[in-house]
TORPA-4810 file (N, C-alpha, C, O; in nm, 3 decimals):
<nodes>
NODE_1_15.155_-1.910_-3.408_15.085_-1.781_-3.443_15.127_-1.682_-3.332_15.130_-1.702_-3.211_M
NODE_2_15.154_-1.585_-3.391_15.188_-1.463_-3.322_15.065_-1.384_-3.260_14.948_-1.400_-3.297_T
NODE_3_15.114_-1.280_-3.144_15.006_-1.226_-3.120_14.912_-1.154_-3.222_14.791_-1.156_-3.198_E
NODE_4_14.956_-1.094_-3.331_14.882_-0.991_-3.405_14.825_-1.114_-3.482_14.705_-1.112_-3.508_T
NODE_5_14.885_-1.199_-3.513_14.815_-1.305_-3.658_14.699_-1.334_-3.562_14.591_-1.321_-3.620_T
NODE_6_14.687_-1.373_-3.422_14.572_-1.449_-3.334_14.488_-1.340_-3.303_14.372_-1.371_-3.277_A
NODE_7_14.526_-1.187_-3.298_14.422_-1.080_-3.279_14.332_-1.087_-3.406_14.209_-1.091_-3.406_D
NODE_8_14.425_-1.088_-3.528_14.316_-1.076_-3.642_14.251_-1.181_-3.666_14.135_-1.165_-3.704_H
NODE_9_14.288_-1.283_-3.655_14.221_-1.454_-3.651_14.111_-1.399_-3.524_13.999_-1.414_-3.572_A
NODE_10_14.102_-1.363_-3.432_13.965_-1.340_-3.343_13.897_-1.232_-3.399_13.776_-1.229_-3.377_I
NODE_11_13.954_-1.123_-3.478_13.889_-0.967_-3.510_13.794_-1.045_-3.606_13.672_-1.037_-3.590_E
NODE_12_13.856_-1.130_-3.720_13.808_-1.178_-3.844_13.682_-1.262_-3.789_13.572_-1.212_-3.813_R
NODE_13_13.687_-1.402_-3.707_13.588_-1.440_-3.700_13.463_-1.400_-3.608_13.356_-1.461_-3.611_H
NODE_14_13.494_-1.268_-3.511_13.401_-1.184_-3.465_13.270_-1.102_-3.583_13.148_-1.089_-3.573_E
NODE_15_13.401_-1.049_-3.719_13.339_-0.971_-3.805_13.273_-1.076_-3.849_13.153_-1.064_-3.826_L
NODE_16_13.304_-1.183_-3.910_13.188_-1.296_-3.983_13.056_-1.345_-3.907_12.943_-1.378_-3.942_M
NODE_17_13.120_-1.336_-3.796_13.000_-1.409_-3.654_12.843_-1.262_-3.673_12.721_-1.273_-3.679_R
NODE_18_12.939_-1.139_-3.676_12.820_-1.032_-3.680_12.783_-1.023_-3.801_12.666_-0.985_-3.809_R
NODE_19_12.838_-1.045_-3.910_12.800_-1.013_-4.032_12.706_-1.150_-4.064_12.606_-1.127_-4.130_L
NODE_20_12.723_-1.257_-4.033_12.628_-1.366_-4.023_12.497_-1.324_-3.989_12.407_-1.326_-4.073_R
NODE_21_12.474_-1.275_-3.842_12.398_-1.262_-3.791_12.305_-1.112_-3.868_12.182_-1.113_-3.876_R
NODE_22_12.377_-1.009_-3.911_12.295_-0.937_-4.004_12.214_-1.007_-4.149_12.105_-1.003_-4.206_A
NODE_23_12.326_-1.058_-4.161_12.252_-1.171_-4.304_12.143_-1.247_-4.275_12.043_-1.249_-4.347_H
NODE_24_12.154_-1.302_-4.186_12.022_-1.396_-4.139_11.894_-1.276_-4.117_11.784_-1.283_-4.171_G
NODE_25_11.938_-1.166_-4.026_11.831_-1.098_-4.042_11.743_-1.037_-4.155_11.623_-1.010_-4.149_I
NODE_26_11.831_-1.022_-4.263_11.773_-0.966_-4.397_11.716_-1.075_-4.475_11.634_-1.058_-4.565_A
NODE_27_11.766_-1.201_-4.433_11.717_-1.251_-4.547_11.592_-1.309_-4.458_11.529_-1.380_-4.537_R
NODE_28_11.536_-1.312_-4.345_11.448_-1.313_-4.308_11.330_-1.176_-4.314_11.207_-1.173_-4.308_L
NODE_29_11.422_-1.084_-4.328_11.323_-0.975_-4.376_11.254_-0.987_-4.531_11.133_-0.974_-4.550_M
NODE_30_11.364_-1.017_-4.648_11.354_-1.017_-4.780_11.341_-1.135_-4.858_11.282_-1.142_-4.965_D
NODE_31_11.378_-1.193_-4.819_11.383_-1.334_-4.893_11.383_-1.513_-4.843_11.434_-1.618_-4.883_T
NODE_32_11.287_-1.464_-4.726_11.315_-1.608_-4.662_11.203_-1.734_-4.693_11.221_-1.849_-4.651_A
NODE_33_11.062_-1.684_-4.789_10.998_-1.747_-4.847_11.011_-1.735_-4.984_11.029_-1.625_-5.036_V
NODE_34_11.002_-1.849_-5.051_11.001_-1.889_-5.203_10.874_-1.930_-5.243_10.811_-2.009_-5.172_G
NODE_35_10.829_-1.887_-5.341_10.708_-1.886_-5.435_10.747_-2.017_-5.522_10.832_-2.004_-5.611_I
NODE_36_10.683_-2.152_-5.496_10.704_-2.243_-5.559_10.707_-2.241_-5.720_10.622_-2.168_-5.771_P
NODE_37_10.767_-2.288_-5.780_10.786_-2.274_-5.920_10.821_-2.160_-5.972_10.826_-2.158_-6.095_G
NODE_38_10.857_-2.027_-5.893_10.890_-1.937_-5.963_11.034_-1.898_-5.873_11.086_-1.958_-5.780_T
NODE_39_11.076_-1.761_-5.948_11.155_-1.729_-5.882_11.147_-1.618_-5.774_11.252_-1.575_-5.726_R
NODE_40_11.022_-1.567_-5.732_11.017_-1.482_-5.649_11.025_-1.508_-5.515_10.941_-1.587_-5.473_F
NODE_41_11.112_-1.459_-5.430_11.114_-1.467_-5.286_11.053_-1.334_-5.226_11.059_-1.218_-5.269_R
NODE_42_10.982_-1.396_-5.089_10.964_-1.283_-5.009_11.002_-1.323_-4.862_11.026_-1.435_-4.817_F
NODE_43_11.000_-1.161_-4.776_10.990_-1.235_-4.647_10.937_-1.150_-4.577_10.860_-1.088_-4.650_G
NODE_44_10.932_-1.102_-4.452_10.892_-1.051_-4.338_10.846_-0.934_-4.347_10.737_-0.905_-4.297_A
NODE_45_10.931_-0.836_-4.421_10.919_-0.704_-4.456_10.771_-0.721_-4.547_10.690_-0.630_-4.525_D
NODE_46_10.732_-0.814_-4.632_10.635_-0.760_-4.738_10.507_-0.813_-4.661_10.391_-0.798_-4.701_S
NODE_47_10.553_-0.887_-4.526_10.419_-0.921_-4.458_10.377_-0.826_-4.386_10.263_-0.781_-4.395_I
NODE_48_10.482_-0.775_-4.288_10.403_-0.664_-4.182_10.399_-0.526_-4.235_10.358_-0.424_-4.179_I
NODE_49_10.471_-0.550_-4.404_10.408_-0.426_-4.449_10.287_-0.404_-4.490_10.241_-0.301_-4.539_G
NODE_50_10.229_-0.518_-4.466_10.067_-0.499_-4.485_9.975_-0.461_-4.416_9.855_-0.459_-4.441_L
NODE_51_10.052_-0.416_-4.289_9.965_-0.385_-4.159_9.952_-0.236_-4.197_10.064_-0.185_-4.205_I
NODE_52_9.842_-0.144_-4.225_9.807_-0.011_-4.255_9.867_0.087_-4.103_9.808_0.098_-3.995_P
NODE_53_9.993_0.143_-4.142_9.991_0.246_-4.062_10.129_0.241_-3.999_10.204_0.334_-3.969_G
NODE_54_10.147_0.081_-3.985_10.264_0.078_-3.868_10.328_-0.024_-3.912_10.422_-0.058_-3.840_I
NODE_55_10.309_-0.090_-4.013_10.355_-0.173_-4.083_10.508_-0.146_-4.139_10.604_-0.213_-4.099_G
NODE_56_10.521_-0.046_-4.232_10.665_-0.007_-4.296_10.739_0.064_-4.189_10.861_0.051_-4.191_D
NODE_57_10.678_0.147_-4.082_10.783_0.175_-4.003_10.850_0.032_-3.913_10.969_0.005_-3.894_A
NODE_58_10.730_-0.039_-3.870_10.772_-0.128_-3.807_10.918_-0.203_-3.894_11.019_-0.225_-3.827_G
NODE_59_10.917_-0.234_-4.028_11.040_-0.274_-4.096_11.140_-0.211_-4.075_11.247_-0.243_-4.022_G
NODE_60_11.097_-0.102_-4.126_11.231_0.008_-4.103_11.306_-0.021_-3.984_11.414_-0.082_-3.986_A
NODE_61_11.246_0.025_-3.869_11.270_-0.003_-3.736_11.415_-0.147_-3.742_11.532_-0.147_-3.703_L
NODE_62_11.324_-0.256_-3.816_11.398_-0.359_-3.772_11.547_-0.336_-3.893_11.662_-0.328_-3.851_I
NODE_63_11.519_-0.331_-3.999_11.616_-0.257_-4.108_11.733_-0.206_-4.016_11.844_-0.255_-3.995_S
NODE_64_11.671_-0.089_-3.965_11.802_-0.014_-3.891_11.920_-0.108_-3.817_12.027_-0.054_-3.789_L
NODE_65_11.902_-0.233_-3.788_11.933_-0.315_-3.652_12.086_-0.328_-3.758_12.194_-0.333_-3.700_F
NODE_66_12.081_-0.331_-3.906_12.181_-0.371_-4.005_12.290_-0.257_-4.015_12.413_-0.261_-4.013_I
NODE_67_12.196_-0.155_-4.026_12.270_-0.003_-4.040_12.339_0.009_-3.932_12.459_0.034_-3.941_V
NODE_68_12.273_-0.007_-3.802_12.388_-0.007_-3.693_12.473_-0.076_-3.654_12.556_-0.046_-3.568_N
NODE_69_12.464_-0.211_-3.728_12.539_-0.328_-3.698_12.656_-0.282_-3.799_12.771_-0.321_-3.775_E
NODE_70_12.634_-0.208_-3.901_12.779_-0.180_-3.984_12.825_-0.082_-3.932_12.945_-0.071_-3.958_A
NODE_71_12.781_0.005_-3.863_12.828_0.151_-3.787_12.906_0.096_-3.692_13.016_0.140_-3.657_R
NODE_72_12.845_-0.012_-3.644_12.951_-0.052_-3.527_13.067_-0.154_-3.552_13.141_-0.197_-3.463_R
NODE_73_13.074_-0.188_-3.683_13.186_-0.265_-3.723_13.280_-0.158_-3.818_13.386_-0.203_-3.863_L
NODE_74_13.248_-0.038_-3.844_13.342_0.059_-3.888_13.305_0.093_-4.025_13.389_0.166_-4.077_G
NODE_75_13.196_0.062_-4.110_13.155_0.080_-4.247_13.173_0.228_-4.242_13.184_0.296_-4.141_A
NODE_76_13.173_0.270_-4.377_13.194_0.428_-4.394_13.077_0.504_-4.383_12.969_0.449_-4.404_S
NODE_77_13.084_0.626_-4.353_12.986_0.691_-4.348_12.900_0.702_-4.514_12.778_0.718_-4.515_N
NODE_78_12.954_0.695_-4.602_12.914_0.654_-4.754_12.860_0.580_-4.777_12.779_0.595_-4.867_Q
NODE_79_12.870_0.458_-4.714_12.792_0.310_-4.708_12.676_0.360_-4.621_12.574_0.394_-4.680_V
NODE_80_12.680_0.369_-4.488_12.592_0.392_-4.408_12.512_0.516_-4.458_12.420_0.514_-4.376_L
NODE_81_12.490_0.604_-4.524_12.446_0.687_-4.607_12.334_0.619_-4.747_12.218_0.644_-4.780_L
NODE_82_12.428_0.535_-4.793_12.348_0.458_-4.894_12.224_0.350_-4.828_12.108_0.343_-4.867_K
NODE_83_12.289_0.264_-4.712_12.178_0.176_-4.661_12.096_0.278_-4.590_11.988_0.223_-4.567_M
NODE_84_12.095_0.385_-4.551_11.968_0.467_-4.497_11.923_0.502_-4.572_11.817_0.550_-4.530_L
NODE_85_11.935_0.524_-4.753_11.860_0.573_-4.829_11.805_0.466_-4.882_11.697_0.487_-4.938_G
NODE_86_11.860_0.313_-4.884_11.783_0.234_-4.951_11.648_0.161_-4.826_11.570_0.071_-4.856_N
NODE_87_11.654_0.232_-4.687_11.576_0.187_-4.591_11.439_0.339_-4.611_11.323_0.329_-4.571_I
NODE_88_11.501_0.471_-4.682_11.399_0.531_-4.662_11.339_0.543_-4.779_11.248_0.626_-4.791_G
NODE_89_11.380_0.461_-4.890_11.320_0.474_-4.990_11.210_0.319_-5.003_11.110_0.302_-5.073_L
NODE_90_11.269_0.238_-4.921_11.152_0.118_-4.928_11.054_0.167_-4.831_10.949_0.105_-4.850_D
NODE_91_11.041_0.261_-4.726_10.981_0.292_-4.620_10.851_0.345_-4.680_10.739_0.301_-4.654_T
NODE_92_10.892_0.483_-4.794_10.822_0.559_-4.830_10.761_0.522_-4.936_10.651_0.573_-4.954_L
NODE_93_10.808_0.428_-5.032_10.742_0.363_-5.141_10.643_0.261_-5.089_10.535_0.232_-5.142_T
NODE_94_10.705_0.198_-4.954_10.610_0.067_-4.871_10.488_0.134_-4.833_10.383_0.070_-4.831_G
NODE_95_10.490_0.262_-4.801_10.370_0.300_-4.724_10.297_0.339_-4.859_10.187_0.371_-4.815_S
NODE_96_10.293_0.352_-4.968_10.176_0.350_-5.085_10.078_0.244_-5.062_10.145_0.142_-5.048_V
NODE_97_9.973_0.219_-5.054_9.867_0.137_-5.062_9.905_0.038_-5.175_9.956_0.082_-5.278_P
NODE_98_9.886_-0.069_-5.160_9.905_-0.220_-5.298_10.025_-0.151_-5.362_10.126_-0.189_-5.303_L
NODE_99_10.051_-0.079_-5.443_10.204_-0.050_-5.506_10.300_-0.053_-5.425_10.392_-0.124_-5.465_I
NODE_100_10.320_0.008_-5.300_10.414_-0.021_-5.174_10.436_-0.151_-5.145_10.548_-0.194_-5.118_G
NODE_101_10.324_-0.225_-5.151_10.314_-0.379_-5.124_10.397_-0.443_-5.243_10.482_-0.525_-5.209_D
NODE_102_10.383_-0.418_-5.374_10.451_-0.491_-5.462_10.589_-0.472_-5.474_10.672_-0.559_-5.498_M
NODE_103_10.618_-0.306_-5.447_10.741_-0.278_-5.452_10.850_-0.355_-5.353_10.962_-0.399_-5.378_F
NODE_104_10.756_-0.352_-5.206_10.855_-0.398_-5.121_10.895_-0.610_-5.166_10.989_-0.674_-5.119_D
NODE_105_10.792_-0.661_-5.259_10.881_-0.763_-5.312_10.970_-0.775_-5.374_11.041_-0.876_-5.367_I
NODE_106_10.993_-0.667_-5.459_11.117_-0.618_-5.543_11.257_-0.586_-5.518_11.363_-0.640_-5.550_Y
NODE_107_11.220_-0.464_-5.439_11.324_-0.347_-5.390_11.438_-0.425_-5.302_11.558_-0.403_-5.315_F
NODE_108_11.381_-0.519_-5.208_11.470_-0.585_-5.103_11.571_-0.495_-5.034_11.689_-0.528_-5.045_K
NODE_109_11.544_-0.393_-4.968_11.624_-0.283_-4.920_11.747_-0.351_-4.796_11.856_-0.296_-4.781_A
NODE_110_11.700_-0.492_-4.704_11.800_-0.506_-4.644_11.901_-0.601_-4.735_12.015_-0.612_-4.690_N
NODE_111_11.877_-0.653_-4.830_11.962_-0.752_-4.919_12.031_-0.647_-5.004_12.144_-0.687_-5.030_R
NODE_112_12.011_-0.552_-5.046_12.062_-0.466_-5.103_12.205_-0.388_-4.975_12.327_-0.377_-4.989_R
NODE_113_12.116_-0.350_-4.865_12.239_-0.298_-4.755_12.332_-0.441_-4.703_12.447_-0.431_-4.660_N
NODE_114_12.281_-0.532_-4.713_12.372_-0.663_-4.691_12.525_-0.640_-4.822_12.648_-0.632_-4.818_M
NODE_115_12.437_-0.639_-4.904_12.567_-0.635_-5.036_12.656_-0.549_-5.011_12.776_-0.574_-5.029_L
NODE_116_12.601_-0.407_-4.954_12.648_-0.316_-4.957_12.809_-0.316_-4.835_12.924_-0.278_-4.856_L
NODE_117_12.761_-0.360_-4.744_12.821_-0.424_-4.633_12.953_-0.516_-4.652_13.065_-0.494_-4.606_L
NODE_118_12.905_-0.639_-4.743_12.992_-0.711_-4.810_13.097_-0.656_-4.883_13.217_-0.680_-4.877_L
NODE_119_13.033_-0.576_-4.956_13.145_-0.511_-5.029_13.210_-0.397_-4.979_13.284_-0.338_-5.058_E
NODE_120_13.199_-0.355_-4.866_13.256_-0.250_-4.795_13.425_-0.359_-4.697_13.541_-0.345_-4.658_H
NODE_121_13.326_-0.444_-4.708_13.474_-0.543_-4.568_13.531_-0.619_-4.680_13.631_-0.681_-4.641_F
NODE_122_13.500_-0.641_-4.834_13.531_-0.733_-4.931_13.542_-0.860_-4.895_13.646_-0.922_-4.870_D
NODE_123_13.412_-0.905_-4.892_13.394_-1.077_-4.828_13.266_-1.087_-4.960_13.174_-1.015_-5.000_I
NODE_124_13.315_-1.201_-4.991_13.202_-1.255_-5.108_13.084_-1.306_-4.971_13.094_-1.310_-4.848_D
NODE_125_12.999_-1.331_-5.046_12.863_-1.381_-5.005_12.867_-1.520_-4.947_12.827_-1.551_-4.834_E
NODE_126_12.931_-1.615_-5.055_12.938_-1.766_-5.053_13.058_-1.794_-4.906_13.060_-1.897_-4.839_A
NODE_127_13.141_-1.683_-4.885_13.257_-1.706_-4.823_13.163_-1.648_-4.654_13.215_-1.650_-4.543_E
NODE_128_13.026_-1.605_-4.685_12.970_-1.545_-4.528_12.859_-1.651_-4.496_12.808_-1.667_-4.386_L
NODE_129_12.823_-1.736_-4.635_12.718_-1.815_-4.532_12.822_-1.926_-4.523_12.822_-1.970_-4.408_I
NODE_130_12.914_-1.992_-4.605_13.012_-2.088_-4.529_13.081_-2.112_-4.406_13.187_-2.058_-4.378_S
NODE_131_13.034_-2.176_-4.348_13.039_-2.210_-4.204_13.183_-2.291_-4.186_13.193_-2.369_-4.091_R
NODE_132_13.278_-2.275_-4.264_13.404_-2.301_-4.224_13.479_-2.225_-4.145_13.569_-2.258_-4.067_R
NODE_133_13.433_-2.116_-4.173_13.558_-1.969_-4.122_13.498_-1.955_-3.950_13.549_-1.872_-3.873_H
</nodes>
């Protein structure tokens, strides 16, 4: 293996490691818990969003970790703006009592942001989840 090929393999390994970490956070926040007998899934974002006044802001702060990681990995400004828009919509709509809590269950901003990030790096989600790389 040449030095360039070795460097590329290390870079790819590091990219996948960091994307897996961000994917784990997105899963925890949006889809960690499934409701038995249904296709509905929700995560910590839906639960902490129930805390009046600070829940949605706290969820947004956690969501910004994924955006910051995307920035550090070199995602385009266009992708970053879409990601921030998803978080903004989720936070603003989520802050509306009751309706916002239902919106949180369906919108899943972190999942959407991960899909944007994977598309940017041309990585299939199945490849990300696979531990062979």
